[in-house]
C-alpha positions, 0 to 999 in steps of 0.5 A: 781747924776750921774747914775753909777753902785753903790748900789742904781742903782743896787738895782733899776735894780734888783727890776724893776719887783717887782715894776711893779708886784705891779702896780708901774710905776717907773721913774729914774731921774739922775741929774749931769754932766757926763756920767750916765754910768748905765742909759742904764742898767736901761733902759734895766731893764725897767725903763724910765730914764730921765737925767737932768742938775746938781741939783745944777744949775738953769738949773737942778732945772728948768728941775726937775720942768718941769719933775715933772709937766710932769710926775706927780709922786705919790711918789718922792724919793730923793737920793741927799743929797747935794740938798735935800731941794731944790728938796724936795720943788720943788717936794712938790710944783709941786704936788699942795698939801699942807703939 
């Protein structure tokens, strides 16, 4: 989804220090065509922000896969209801872990 000034993005912006205080190095990924108007605010808060193609596209899913392989996150929180299954599968497959 686009990174816009809505509830989830505002909570992220205000919580960055809390994550860092407990040793979490968060990255935010936006997956939609559009302006991602709140991305600069998240970057100013301290987040690494990555903007990819729409999650409903082949390009977006391929970019998400490559991003997961590059970043190698310990936790992936998906806030994209319409594409949850595909994104969750890629997150699990990229981890090399079996569940």
